[in-house]
MOPAC internal coordinates of N, CA, C and O (Angstrom, degrees):
PM7 1SCF
backbone

  N    0.0000 0     0.00 0     0.00 0    0    0    0
  C    1.4594 1     0.00 0     0.00 0    1    0    0
  C    1.5326 1   111.08 1     0.00 0    2    1    0
  O    1.2310 1   121.64 1   140.13 1    3    2    1
  N    1.3373 1   114.46 1   -39.87 1    3    2    1
  C    1.4594 1   118.37 1  -179.87 1    5    3    2
  C    1.5242 1   111.47 1   -64.49 1    6    5    3
  O    1.2310 1   120.47 1   141.85 1    7    6    5
  N    1.3258 1   116.71 1   -38.15 1    7    6    5
  C    1.4681 1   120.26 1   178.15 1    9    7    6
  C    1.5249 1   110.91 1   -63.41 1   10    9    7
  O    1.2310 1   120.59 1   140.37 1   11   10    9
  N    1.3182 1   116.47 1   -39.63 1   11   10    9
  C    1.4661 1   120.48 1   178.11 1   13   11   10
  C    1.5269 1   110.67 1   -63.55 1   14   13   11
  O    1.2310 1   120.60 1   135.64 1   15   14   13
  N    1.3353 1   116.45 1   -44.36 1   15   14   13
  C    1.4678 1   120.09 1   178.09 1   17   15   14
  C    1.5288 1   111.25 1   -64.76 1   18   17   15
  O    1.2310 1   120.71 1   141.60 1   19   18   17
  N    1.3194 1   116.24 1   -38.40 1   19   18   17
  C    1.4727 1   120.10 1   178.25 1   21   19   18
  C    1.5374 1   110.36 1   -63.47 1   22   21   19
  O    1.2310 1   120.53 1   137.07 1   23   22   21
  N    1.3442 1   116.58 1   -42.93 1   23   22   21
  C    1.4646 1   120.32 1   177.79 1   25   23   22
  C    1.5202 1   111.25 1   -64.73 1   26   25   23
  O    1.2310 1   120.49 1   138.73 1   27   26   25
  N    1.3274 1   116.67 1   -41.27 1   27   26   25
  C    1.4597 1   120.92 1   178.41 1   29   27   26
  C    1.5249 1   110.72 1   -63.27 1   30   29   27
  O    1.2310 1   120.70 1   134.60 1   31   30   29
  N    1.3309 1   116.26 1   -45.40 1   31   30   29
  C    1.4706 1   120.18 1   178.80 1   33   31   30
  C    1.5260 1   110.24 1   -62.37 1   34   33   31
  O    1.2310 1   120.22 1   139.57 1   35   34   33
  N    1.3371 1   117.19 1   -40.43 1   35   34   33
  C    1.4687 1   120.31 1   178.10 1   37   35   34
  C    1.5162 1   112.02 1   -63.42 1   38   37   35
  O    1.2310 1   120.34 1   138.80 1   39   38   37
  N    1.3245 1   116.96 1   -41.20 1   39   38   37
  C    1.4747 1   120.56 1   178.41 1   41   39   38
  C    1.5167 1   111.44 1   -66.02 1   42   41   39
  O    1.2310 1   120.43 1   137.29 1   43   42   41
  N    1.3240 1   116.79 1   -42.71 1   43   42   41
  C    1.4644 1   120.57 1   178.86 1   45   43   42
  C    1.5256 1   109.92 1   -64.60 1   46   45   43
  O    1.2310 1   120.38 1   137.24 1   47   46   45
  N    1.3371 1   116.88 1   -42.76 1   47   46   45
  C    1.4658 1   120.55 1   179.29 1   49   47   46
  C    1.5274 1   111.10 1   -61.90 1   50   49   47
  O    1.2310 1   120.26 1   138.55 1   51   50   49
  N    1.3306 1   117.12 1   -41.45 1   51   50   49
  C    1.4738 1   119.76 1   177.81 1   53   51   50
  C    1.5229 1   111.31 1   -63.53 1   54   53   51
  O    1.2310 1   120.40 1   139.77 1   55   54   53
  N    1.3295 1   116.83 1   -40.23 1   55   54   53
  C    1.4716 1   120.10 1   178.32 1   57   55   54
  C    1.5264 1   110.90 1   -63.57 1   58   57   55
  O    1.2310 1   120.67 1   138.90 1   59   58   57
  N    1.3183 1   116.32 1   -41.10 1   59   58   57
  C    1.4749 1   119.91 1   178.74 1   61   59   58
  C    1.5228 1   110.23 1   -66.43 1   62   61   59
  O    1.2310 1   120.19 1   141.66 1   63   62   61
  N    1.3421 1   117.24 1   -38.34 1   63   62   61
  C    1.4655 1   120.67 1   177.00 1   65   63   62
  C    1.5251 1   111.31 1   -63.88 1   66   65   63
  O    1.2310 1   120.27 1   143.12 1   67   66   65
  N    1.3243 1   117.09 1   -36.88 1   67   66   65
  C    1.4690 1   120.53 1   176.43 1   69   67   66
  C    1.5308 1   110.04 1   -61.95 1   70   69   67
  O    1.2310 1   120.92 1   137.91 1   71   70   69
  N    1.3258 1   115.85 1   -42.09 1   71   70   69
  C    1.4701 1   119.70 1   177.73 1   73   71   70
  C    1.5299 1   109.59 1   -61.79 1   74   73   71
  O    1.2310 1   120.01 1   136.71 1   75   74   73
  N    1.3370 1   117.59 1   -43.29 1   75   74   73
  C    1.4662 1   120.99 1   178.66 1   77   75   74
  C    1.5246 1   111.04 1   -60.23 1   78   77   75
  O    1.2310 1   120.52 1   136.17 1   79   78   77
  N    1.3259 1   116.61 1   -43.83 1   79   78   77
  C    1.4650 1   120.90 1   179.15 1   81   79   78
  C    1.5191 1   110.76 1   -63.05 1   82   81   79
  O    1.2310 1   120.41 1   137.36 1   83   82   81
  N    1.3203 1   116.81 1   -42.64 1   83   82   81
  C    1.4702 1   120.72 1   179.64 1   85   83   82
  C    1.5266 1   110.35 1   -63.13 1   86   85   83
  O    1.2310 1   120.20 1   135.51 1   87   86   85
  N    1.3275 1   117.21 1   -44.49 1   87   86   85
  C    1.4678 1   120.62 1  -179.03 1   89   87   86
  C    1.5269 1   111.61 1   -63.09 1   90   89   87
  O    1.2310 1   120.54 1   133.08 1   91   90   89
  N    1.3263 1   116.58 1   -46.92 1   91   90   89
  C    1.4649 1   119.95 1  -179.65 1   93   91   90
  C    1.5236 1   110.21 1   -68.12 1   94   93   91
  O    1.2310 1   120.23 1   139.47 1   95   94   93
  N    1.3186 1   117.16 1   -40.53 1   95   94   93
  C    1.4662 1   120.36 1   177.33 1   97   95   94
  C    1.5214 1   112.27 1   -62.51 1   98   97   95
  O    1.2310 1   120.72 1   138.21 1   99   98   97
  N    1.3296 1   116.23 1   -41.79 1   99   98   97
  C    1.4602 1   119.72 1   178.02 1  101   99   98
  C    1.5302 1   110.09 1   -63.05 1  102  101   99
  O    1.2310 1   120.85 1   134.99 1  103  102  101
  N    1.3305 1   115.98 1   -45.01 1  103  102  101
  C    1.4660 1   119.68 1   179.16 1  105  103  102
  C    1.5166 1   112.13 1   -61.34 1  106  105  103
  O    1.2310 1   120.55 1   139.06 1  107  106  105
  N    1.3407 1   116.56 1   -40.94 1  107  106  105
  C    1.4622 1   120.46 1   178.25 1  109  107  106
  C    1.5293 1   111.23 1   -65.62 1  110  109  107
  O    1.2310 1   120.98 1   138.43 1  111  110  109
  N    1.3172 1   115.73 1   -41.57 1  111  110  109
  C    1.4712 1   119.64 1   177.58 1  113  111  110
  C    1.5128 1   111.75 1   -63.52 1  114  113  111
  O    1.2310 1   120.77 1   137.39 1  115  114  113
  N    1.3195 1   116.13 1   -42.61 1  115  114  113
  C    1.4655 1   120.81 1   177.76 1  117  115  114
  C    1.5334 1   110.84 1   -62.75 1  118  117  115
  O    1.2310 1   120.69 1   138.59 1  119  118  117
  N    1.3397 1   116.29 1   -41.41 1  119  118  117
  C    1.4673 1   120.07 1   178.52 1  121  119  118
  C    1.5268 1   110.65 1   -65.55 1  122  121  119
  O    1.2310 1   120.50 1   137.58 1  123  122  121
  N    1.3230 1   116.65 1   -42.42 1  123  122  121
  C    1.4622 1   120.23 1   178.36 1  125  123  122
  C    1.5260 1   110.78 1   -61.71 1  126  125  123
  O    1.2310 1   120.94 1   135.62 1  127  126  125
  N    1.3261 1   115.81 1   -44.38 1  127  126  125
  C    1.4707 1   119.73 1   178.25 1  129  127  126
  C    1.5317 1   111.08 1   -63.84 1  130  129  127
  O    1.2310 1   120.28 1   148.70 1  131  130  129
  N    1.3169 1   117.06 1   -31.30 1  131  130  129
  C    1.4583 1   120.33 1   178.17 1  133  131  130
  C    1.5221 1   113.29 1   -73.38 1  134  133  131
  O    1.2310 1   120.68 1   152.89 1  135  134  133
  N    1.3170 1   116.31 1   -27.11 1  135  134  133
  C    1.4671 1   121.02 1  -179.62 1  137  135  134
  C    1.5273 1   111.70 1   -80.65 1  138  137  135
  O    1.2310 1   120.45 1   147.07 1  139  138  137
  N    1.3324 1   116.74 1   -32.93 1  139  138  137
  C    1.4714 1   120.94 1  -174.02 1  141  139  138
  C    1.5232 1   114.57 1   -53.20 1  142  141  139
  O    1.2310 1   118.40 1   130.85 1  143  142  141
  N    1.3414 1   120.66 1   -49.15 1  143  142  141
  C    1.4601 1   118.64 1  -178.99 1  145  143  142
  C    1.5305 1   113.05 1   -59.46 1  146  145  143
  O    1.2310 1   120.68 1   146.81 1  147  146  145
  N    1.3096 1   116.31 1   -33.19 1  147  146  145
  C    1.4631 1   119.88 1  -178.85 1  149  147  146
  C    1.5236 1   111.56 1   -75.33 1  150  149  147
  O    1.2310 1   120.57 1   148.89 1  151  150  149
  N    1.3134 1   116.52 1   -31.11 1  151  150  149
  C    1.4603 1   119.84 1   178.65 1  153  151  150
  C    1.5240 1   112.47 1   -81.34 1  154  153  151
  O    1.2310 1   120.65 1   137.81 1  155  154  153
  N    1.3174 1   116.35 1   -42.19 1  155  154  153
  C    1.4634 1   119.86 1  -174.32 1  157  155  154
  C    1.5215 1   113.04 1   -80.51 1  158  157  155
  O    1.2310 1   120.30 1   139.14 1  159  158  157
  N    1.3107 1   117.02 1   -40.86 1  159  158  157
  C    1.4687 1   120.02 1  -176.15 1  161  159  158
  C    1.5163 1   112.71 1  -106.91 1  162  161  159
  O    1.2310 1   120.70 1  -176.78 1  163  162  161
  N    1.3066 1   116.26 1     3.22 1  163  162  161
  C    1.4625 1   121.32 1  -179.00 1  165  163  162
  C    1.5284 1   111.90 1    52.06 1  166  165  163
  O    1.2310 1   121.41 1  -136.00 1  167  166  165
  N    1.3185 1   114.90 1    44.00 1  167  166  165
  C    1.4611 1   120.88 1   178.21 1  169  167  166
  C    1.5208 1   107.80 1   -70.26 1  170  169  167
  O    1.2310 1   121.17 1   -54.95 1  171  170  169
  N    1.3254 1   115.36 1   125.05 1  171  170  169
  C    1.4617 1   120.22 1   178.84 1  173  171  170
  C    1.5240 1   107.30 1  -103.91 1  174  173  171
  O    1.2310 1   121.83 1   -64.78 1  175  174  173
  N    1.3200 1   114.10 1   115.22 1  175  174  173
  C    1.4505 1   120.50 1  -176.04 1  177  175  174
  C    1.5276 1   106.78 1  -140.09 1  178  177  175
  O    1.2310 1   120.60 1   -51.77 1  179  178  177
  N    1.3010 1   116.46 1   128.23 1  179  178  177
  C    1.4643 1   120.35 1  -177.59 1  181  179  178
  C    1.5214 1   110.87 1   -66.49 1  182  181  179
  O    1.2310 1   120.71 1   -48.10 1  183  182  181
  N    1.3166 1   116.25 1   131.90 1  183  182  181
  C    1.4495 1   121.72 1   172.90 1  185  183  182
  C    1.5165 1   116.68 1    78.91 1  186  185  183
  O    1.2310 1   119.17 1  -169.81 1  187  186  185
  N    1.3277 1   119.19 1    10.19 1  187  186  185
  C    1.4546 1   119.24 1  -176.21 1  189  187  186
  C    1.5243 1   112.29 1   -68.04 1  190  189  187
  O    1.2310 1   120.23 1   144.16 1  191  190  189
  N    1.3397 1   117.16 1   -35.84 1  191  190  189
  C    1.4664 1   119.30 1   178.56 1  193  191  190
  C    1.5245 1   111.17 1   -65.42 1  194  193  191
  O    1.2310 1   121.23 1   138.30 1  195  194  193
  N    1.2973 1   115.25 1   -41.70 1  195  194  193
  C    1.4617 1   120.88 1   179.80 1  197  195  194
  C    1.5300 1   110.50 1   -62.22 1  198  197  195
  O    1.2310 1   120.72 1   133.35 1  199  198  197
  N    1.3172 1   116.23 1   -46.65 1  199  198  197
  C    1.4632 1   120.70 1   179.43 1  201  199  198
  C    1.5265 1   110.62 1   -63.22 1  202  201  199
  O    1.2310 1   120.58 1   139.90 1  203  202  201
  N    1.3166 1   116.49 1   -40.10 1  203  202  201
  C    1.4594 1   121.19 1   179.31 1  205  203  202
  C    1.5288 1   110.88 1   -65.27 1  206  205  203
  O    1.2310 1   120.28 1   137.49 1  207  206  205
  N    1.3254 1   117.06 1   -42.51 1  207  206  205
  C    1.4585 1   121.41 1   178.80 1  209  207  206
  C    1.5273 1   110.89 1   -62.33 1  210  209  207
  O    1.2310 1   120.45 1   137.67 1  211  210  209
  N    1.3231 1   116.75 1   -42.33 1  211  210  209
  C    1.4609 1   120.64 1  -179.43 1  213  211  210
  C    1.5223 1   110.64 1   -63.68 1  214  213  211
  O    1.2310 1   120.06 1   134.30 1  215  214  213
  N    1.3289 1   117.50 1   -45.70 1  215  214  213
  C    1.4741 1   120.38 1  -179.94 1  217  215  214
  C    1.5355 1   110.93 1   -63.74 1  218  217  215
  O    1.2310 1   120.70 1   132.28 1  219  218  217
  N    1.3308 1   116.26 1   -47.72 1  219  218  217
  C    1.4584 1   119.59 1  -178.50 1  221  219  218
  C    1.5296 1   110.78 1   -65.92 1  222  221  219
  O    1.2310 1   120.27 1   138.93 1  223  222  221
  N    1.3174 1   117.08 1   -41.07 1  223  222  221
  C    1.4583 1   121.37 1   178.28 1  225  223  222
  C    1.5119 1   112.35 1   -59.68 1  226  225  223
  O    1.2310 1   120.62 1   142.88 1  227  226  225
  N    1.3233 1   116.42 1   -37.12 1  227  226  225
  C    1.4587 1   120.74 1   178.21 1  229  227  226
  C    1.5285 1   110.73 1   -63.21 1  230  229  227
  O    1.2310 1   120.22 1   136.70 1  231  230  229
  N    1.3258 1   117.19 1   -43.30 1  231  230  229
  C    1.4647 1   121.06 1   177.51 1  233  231  230
  C    1.5283 1   111.09 1   -65.25 1  234  233  231
  O    1.2310 1   120.58 1   141.10 1  235  234  233
  N    1.3417 1   116.49 1   -38.90 1  235  234  233
  C    1.4615 1   119.79 1   178.70 1  237  235  234
  C    1.5302 1   111.56 1   -63.12 1  238  237  235
  O    1.2310 1   120.58 1   136.57 1  239  238  237
  N    1.3213 1   116.50 1   -43.43 1  239  238  237
  C    1.4669 1   120.24 1   179.31 1  241  239  238
  C    1.5223 1   110.02 1   -60.60 1  242  241  239
  O    1.2310 1   120.63 1   134.84 1  243  242  241
  N    1.3113 1   116.41 1   -45.16 1  243  242  241
  C    1.4593 1   120.01 1   179.79 1  245  243  242
  C    1.5346 1   111.14 1   -62.56 1  246  245  243
  O    1.2310 1   120.58 1   136.63 1  247  246  245
  N    1.3210 1   116.49 1   -43.37 1  247  246  245
  C    1.4580 1   120.86 1   177.92 1  249  247  246
  C    1.5248 1   112.17 1   -63.01 1  250  249  247
  O    1.2310 1   120.16 1   139.44 1  251  250  249
  N    1.3290 1   117.29 1   -40.56 1  251  250  249
  C    1.4615 1   120.70 1   177.93 1  253  251  250
  C    1.5217 1   111.62 1   -63.01 1  254  253  251
  O    1.2310 1   120.41 1   141.80 1  255  254  253
  N    1.3251 1   116.83 1   -38.20 1  255  254  253
  C    1.4580 1   120.03 1   178.76 1  257  255  254
  C    1.5265 1   111.03 1   -64.07 1  258  257  255
  O    1.2310 1   120.45 1   137.68 1  259  258  257
  N    1.3156 1   116.75 1   -42.32 1  259  258  257
  C    1.4628 1   120.28 1   178.33 1  261  259  258
  C    1.5306 1   110.96 1   -66.59 1  262  261  259
  O    1.2310 1   120.03 1   140.06 1  263  262  261
  N    1.3296 1   117.55 1   -39.94 1  263  262  261
  C    1.4594 1   120.36 1   179.16 1  265  263  262
  C    1.5277 1   110.96 1   -63.47 1  266  265  263
  O    1.2310 1   120.31 1   139.63 1  267  266  265
  N    1.3216 1   117.01 1   -40.37 1  267  266  265
  C    1.4597 1   120.64 1   177.09 1  269  267  266
  C    1.5294 1   110.54 1   -65.11 1  270  269  267
  O    1.2310 1   120.51 1   139.31 1  271  270  269
  N    1.3236 1   116.63 1   -40.69 1  271  270  269
  C    1.4680 1   120.23 1   177.68 1  273  271  270
  C    1.5252 1   110.59 1   -60.09 1  274  273  271
  O    1.2310 1   120.17 1   139.18 1  275  274  273
  N    1.3162 1   117.28 1   -40.82 1  275  274  273
  C    1.4682 1   120.73 1   178.66 1  277  275  274
  C    1.5250 1   110.92 1   -62.58 1  278  277  275
  O    1.2310 1   120.36 1   138.48 1  279  278  277
  N    1.3303 1   116.92 1   -41.52 1  279  278  277
  C    1.4648 1   120.10 1   178.60 1  281  279  278
  C    1.5244 1   111.37 1   -64.06 1  282  281  279
  O    1.2310 1   120.36 1   140.83 1  283  282  281
  N    1.3113 1   116.91 1   -39.17 1  283  282  281
  C    1.4647 1   120.93 1   179.29 1  285  283  282
  C    1.5222 1   110.40 1   -65.65 1  286  285  283
  O    1.2310 1   120.37 1   134.29 1  287  286  285
  N    1.3318 1   116.91 1   -45.71 1  287  286  285
  C    1.4692 1   120.28 1   179.20 1  289  287  286
  C    1.5269 1   110.32 1   -60.93 1  290  289  287
  O    1.2310 1   120.23 1   138.27 1  291  290  289
  N    1.2959 1   117.16 1   -41.73 1  291  290  289
  C    1.4614 1   121.43 1  -177.69 1  293  291  290
  C    1.5316 1   111.61 1   -63.58 1  294  293  291
  O    1.2310 1   120.15 1   148.81 1  295  294  293
  N    1.3160 1   117.31 1   -31.19 1  295  294  293
  C    1.4622 1   119.97 1  -175.12 1  297  295  294
  C    1.5305 1   113.74 1   -95.17 1  298  297  295
  O    1.2310 1   119.64 1  -175.81 1  299  298  297
  N    1.3093 1   118.30 1     4.19 1  299  298  297
  C    1.4640 1   121.18 1  -175.32 1  301  299  298
  C    1.5267 1   112.92 1   -69.09 1  302  301  299
  O    1.2310 1   119.53 1   139.84 1  303  302  301
  N    1.3005 1   118.51 1   -40.16 1  303  302  301
  C    1.4629 1   121.67 1  -174.07 1  305  303  302
  C    1.5254 1   110.67 1   -85.59 1  306  305  303
  O    1.2310 1   120.64 1   -65.83 1  307  306  305
  N    1.3077 1   116.37 1   114.17 1  307  306  305
  C    1.4699 1   124.93 1   174.55 1  309  307  306
  C    1.5326 1   113.45 1    43.07 1  310  309  307
  O    1.2310 1   119.94 1  -118.30 1  311  310  309
  N    1.2997 1   117.72 1    61.70 1  311  310  309
  C    1.4681 1   117.92 1  -179.53 1  313  311  310
  C    1.5324 1   111.32 1   -73.37 1  314  313  311
  O    1.2310 1   121.15 1   -33.14 1  315  314  313
  N    1.3056 1   115.40 1   146.86 1  315  314  313
  C    1.4631 1   120.51 1   172.58 1  317  315  314
  C    1.5255 1   107.30 1   -89.31 1  318  317  315
  O    1.2310 1   120.79 1    -9.12 1  319  318  317
  N    1.3173 1   116.10 1   170.88 1  319  318  317
  C    1.4635 1   118.61 1   177.62 1  321  319  318
  C    1.5229 1   110.70 1   -63.71 1  322  321  319
  O    1.2310 1   120.38 1   147.60 1  323  322  321
  N    1.3111 1   116.88 1   -32.40 1  323  322  321
  C    1.4687 1   120.33 1   176.50 1  325  323  322
  C    1.5203 1   110.07 1   -64.64 1  326  325  323
  O    1.2310 1   120.29 1   135.97 1  327  326  325
  N    1.3422 1   117.05 1   -44.03 1  327  326  325
  C    1.4677 1   121.19 1   177.62 1  329  327  326
  C    1.5293 1   110.95 1   -60.07 1  330  329  327
  O    1.2310 1   120.95 1   136.61 1  331  330  329
  N    1.3306 1   115.79 1   -43.39 1  331  330  329
  C    1.4649 1   120.24 1  -179.07 1  333  331  330
  C    1.5279 1   110.11 1   -65.19 1  334  333  331
  O    1.2310 1   120.51 1   138.37 1  335  334  333
  N    1.3305 1   116.63 1   -41.63 1  335  334  333
  C    1.4655 1   120.60 1   178.00 1  337  335  334
  C    1.5183 1   112.46 1   -63.06 1  338  337  335
  O    1.2310 1   121.05 1   136.79 1  339  338  337
  N    1.3317 1   115.60 1   -43.21 1  339  338  337
  C    1.4659 1   119.77 1   178.70 1  341  339  338
  C    1.5240 1   110.93 1   -65.03 1  342  341  339
  O    1.2310 1   120.32 1   137.96 1  343  342  341
  N    1.3405 1   116.99 1   -42.04 1  343  342  341
  C    1.4566 1   120.57 1   177.94 1  345  343  342
  C    1.5188 1   110.69 1   -62.84 1  346  345  343
  O    1.2310 1   120.45 1   138.07 1  347  346  345
  N    1.3252 1   116.74 1   -41.93 1  347  346  345
  C    1.4712 1   120.17 1   178.96 1  349  347  346
  C    1.5253 1   110.70 1   -61.58 1  350  349  347
  O    1.2310 1   120.41 1   137.01 1  351  350  349
  N    1.3299 1   116.81 1   -42.99 1  351  350  349
  C    1.4699 1   119.96 1   179.13 1  353  351  350
  C    1.5273 1   111.12 1   -65.17 1  354  353  351
  O    1.2310 1   120.59 1   134.67 1  355  354  353
  N    1.3252 1   116.48 1   -45.33 1  355  354  353
  C    1.4710 1   120.69 1   179.03 1  357  355  354
  C    1.5232 1   110.49 1   -62.82 1  358  357  355
  O    1.2310 1   120.69 1   134.97 1  359  358  357
  N    1.3294 1   116.29 1   -45.03 1  359  358  357
  C    1.4656 1   120.15 1  -179.93 1  361  359  358
  C    1.5208 1   110.81 1   -62.94 1  362  361  359
  O    1.2310 1   120.07 1   139.19 1  363  362  361
  N    1.3231 1   117.48 1   -40.81 1  363  362  361
  C    1.4683 1   120.29 1   179.44 1  365  363  362
  C    1.5234 1   110.80 1   -64.22 1  366  365  363
  O    1.2310 1   120.25 1   135.23 1  367  366  365
  N    1.3215 1   117.12 1   -44.77 1  367  366  365
  C    1.4708 1   120.38 1  -179.55 1  369  367  366
  C    1.5202 1   110.60 1   -64.16 1  370  369  367
  O    1.2310 1   120.28 1   133.33 1  371  370  369
  N    1.3294 1   117.08 1   -46.67 1  371  370  369
  C    1.4685 1   120.01 1  -178.27 1  373  371  370
  C    1.5228 1   111.43 1   -67.69 1  374  373  371
  O    1.2310 1   120.20 1   143.13 1  375  374  373
  N    1.3308 1   117.23 1   -36.87 1  375  374  373
  C    1.4575 1   120.28 1   177.51 1  377  375  374
  C    1.5240 1   109.79 1   -66.48 1  378  377  375
  O    1.2310 1   120.24 1   138.43 1  379  378  377
  N    1.3158 1   117.14 1   -41.57 1  379  378  377
  C    1.4605 1   122.68 1   176.66 1  381  379  378
  C    1.5299 1   110.40 1   -58.76 1  382  381  379
  O    1.2310 1   120.60 1   130.14 1  383  382  381
  N    1.3290 1   116.47 1   -49.86 1  383  382  381
  C    1.4718 1   120.75 1   178.35 1  385  383  382
  C    1.5261 1   111.07 1   -60.28 1  386  385  383
  O    1.2310 1   120.85 1   134.45 1  387  386  385
  N    1.3169 1   115.99 1   -45.55 1  387  386  385
  C    1.4530 1   121.46 1  -178.47 1  389  387  386
  C    1.5270 1   110.90 1   -62.05 1  390  389  387
  O    1.2310 1   120.18 1   135.44 1  391  390  389
  N    1.3232 1   117.27 1   -44.56 1  391  390  389
  C    1.4611 1   121.45 1  -178.50 1  393  391  390
  C    1.5255 1   111.15 1   -60.22 1  394  393  391
  O    1.2310 1   120.66 1   129.54 1  395  394  393
  N    1.3300 1   116.33 1   -50.46 1  395  394  393
  C    1.4533 1   119.01 1  -176.75 1  397  395  394
  C    1.5267 1   112.39 1   -71.57 1  398  397  395
  O    1.2310 1   119.78 1   146.62 1  399  398  397
  N    1.3066 1   118.03 1   -33.38 1  399  398  397
  C    1.4585 1   120.56 1   175.46 1  401  399  398
  C    1.5259 1   110.28 1   -66.11 1  402  401  399
  O    1.2310 1   120.64 1   136.03 1  403  402  401
  N    1.3202 1   116.37 1   -43.97 1  403  402  401
  C    1.4713 1   120.61 1   177.79 1  405  403  402
  C    1.5277 1   110.40 1   -61.68 1  406  405  403
  O    1.2310 1   120.38 1   137.68 1  407  406  405
  N    1.3175 1   116.89 1   -42.32 1  407  406  405
  C    1.4721 1   121.01 1   179.13 1  409  407  406
  C    1.5307 1   110.86 1   -62.86 1  410  409  407
  O    1.2310 1   120.41 1   135.94 1  411  410  409
  N    1.3317 1   116.82 1   -44.06 1  411  410  409
  C    1.4609 1   120.49 1   177.52 1  413  411  410
  C    1.5259 1   111.20 1   -61.56 1  414  413  411
  O    1.2310 1   120.48 1   138.73 1  415  414  413
  N    1.3259 1   116.68 1   -41.27 1  415  414  413
  C    1.4624 1   120.24 1  -179.84 1  417  415  414
  C    1.5223 1   111.12 1   -65.33 1  418  417  415
  O    1.2310 1   120.03 1   139.80 1  419  418  417
  N    1.3204 1   117.54 1   -40.20 1  419  418  417
  C    1.4621 1   120.68 1   178.84 1  421  419  418
  C    1.5268 1   111.11 1   -64.89 1  422  421  419
  O    1.2310 1   120.44 1   142.37 1  423  422  421
  N    1.3345 1   116.77 1   -37.63 1  423  422  421
  C    1.4580 1   120.50 1   177.97 1  425  423  422
  C    1.5285 1   111.12 1   -66.68 1  426  425  423
  O    1.2310 1   120.67 1   142.13 1  427  426  425
  N    1.3229 1   116.33 1   -37.87 1  427  426  425
  C    1.4531 1   120.61 1  -177.11 1  429  427  426
  C    1.5182 1   112.41 1   -80.26 1  430  429  427
  O    1.2310 1   119.93 1   149.59 1  431  430  429
  N    1.3103 1   117.74 1   -30.41 1  431  430  429
  C    1.4602 1   121.78 1  -177.67 1  433  431  430
  C    1.5276 1   108.74 1  -131.53 1  434  433  431
  O    1.2310 1   119.81 1   -91.09 1  435  434  433
  N    1.3270 1   117.97 1    88.91 1  435  434  433
  C    1.4640 1   120.73 1  -176.09 1  437  435  434
  C    1.5239 1   113.65 1   -63.82 1  438  437  435
  O    1.2310 1   119.61 1   165.65 1  439  438  437
  N    1.3352 1   118.35 1   -14.35 1  439  438  437
  C    1.4699 1   121.03 1   179.06 1  441  439  438
  C    1.5207 1   111.47 1   -74.04 1  442  441  439
  O    1.2310 1   120.41 1   161.25 1  443  442  441
  N    1.3384 1   116.81 1   -18.75 1  443  442  441
  C    1.4661 1   120.57 1   179.66 1  445  443  442
  C    1.5150 1   109.34 1   -65.85 1  446  445  443
  O    1.2310 1   121.13 1   -43.88 1  447  446  445
  N    1.3181 1   115.45 1   136.12 1  447  446  445
  C    1.4526 1   120.09 1   176.56 1  449  447  446
  C    1.5209 1   109.61 1   -86.24 1  450  449  447
  O    1.2310 1   119.84 1   -41.19 1  451  450  449
  N    1.3227 1   117.91 1   138.81 1  451  450  449
  C    1.4616 1   119.16 1   173.38 1  453  451  450
  C    1.5296 1   109.53 1   -64.12 1  454  453  451
  O    1.2310 1   119.90 1   -26.59 1  455  454  453
  N    1.3290 1   117.80 1   153.41 1  455  454  453
  C    1.4753 1   120.12 1  -178.09 1  457  455  454
  C    1.5206 1   113.51 1   -53.61 1  458  457  455
  O    1.2310 1   119.64 1   148.72 1  459  458  457
  N    1.3191 1   118.29 1   -31.28 1  459  458  457
  C    1.4791 1   120.36 1  -178.52 1  461  459  458
  C    1.5224 1   111.91 1   -68.66 1  462  461  459
  O    1.2310 1   119.58 1   161.22 1  463  462  461
  N    1.3201 1   118.40 1   -18.78 1  463  462  461
  C    1.4494 1   121.17 1  -178.55 1  465  463  462
  C    1.5266 1   112.97 1  -100.30 1  466  465  463
  O    1.2310 1   119.98 1  -176.70 1  467  466  465
  N    1.3278 1   117.65 1     3.30 1  467  466  465
  C    1.4582 1   120.71 1  -178.10 1  469  467  466
  C    1.5303 1   112.68 1   -79.55 1  470  469  467
  O    1.2310 1   119.52 1   160.62 1  471  470  469
  N    1.3199 1   118.51 1   -19.38 1  471  470  469
  C    1.4554 1   120.54 1  -177.54 1  473  471  470
  C    1.5061 1   111.92 1   -90.94 1  474  473  471
  O    1.2310 1   120.10 1   180.00 1  475  474  473

């Protein structure tokens, strides 16, 4: 039974990782498409970098959340102390990245609501 649950958790974690990859890839593609007009036609527009950073940062935050969720799902079934330590390190790094990215986005776009105000 434990092997079945481990396989199920692994499959779910892989599916969540695919979603994370798609979200980050989409955000990167959108950012690249946003940069092209400015590079190719030398379009001068005030604040375009800031707007691009905010949009891309939002996709990155979402992707990081999904990646962390995948790591948590993967470690649910009978984790060893090594697994728990690795998850703690990964969670700390991703939370650190997420916190500072969110803070940068709030500074750049004051219209963004902090996560505590989204509910």
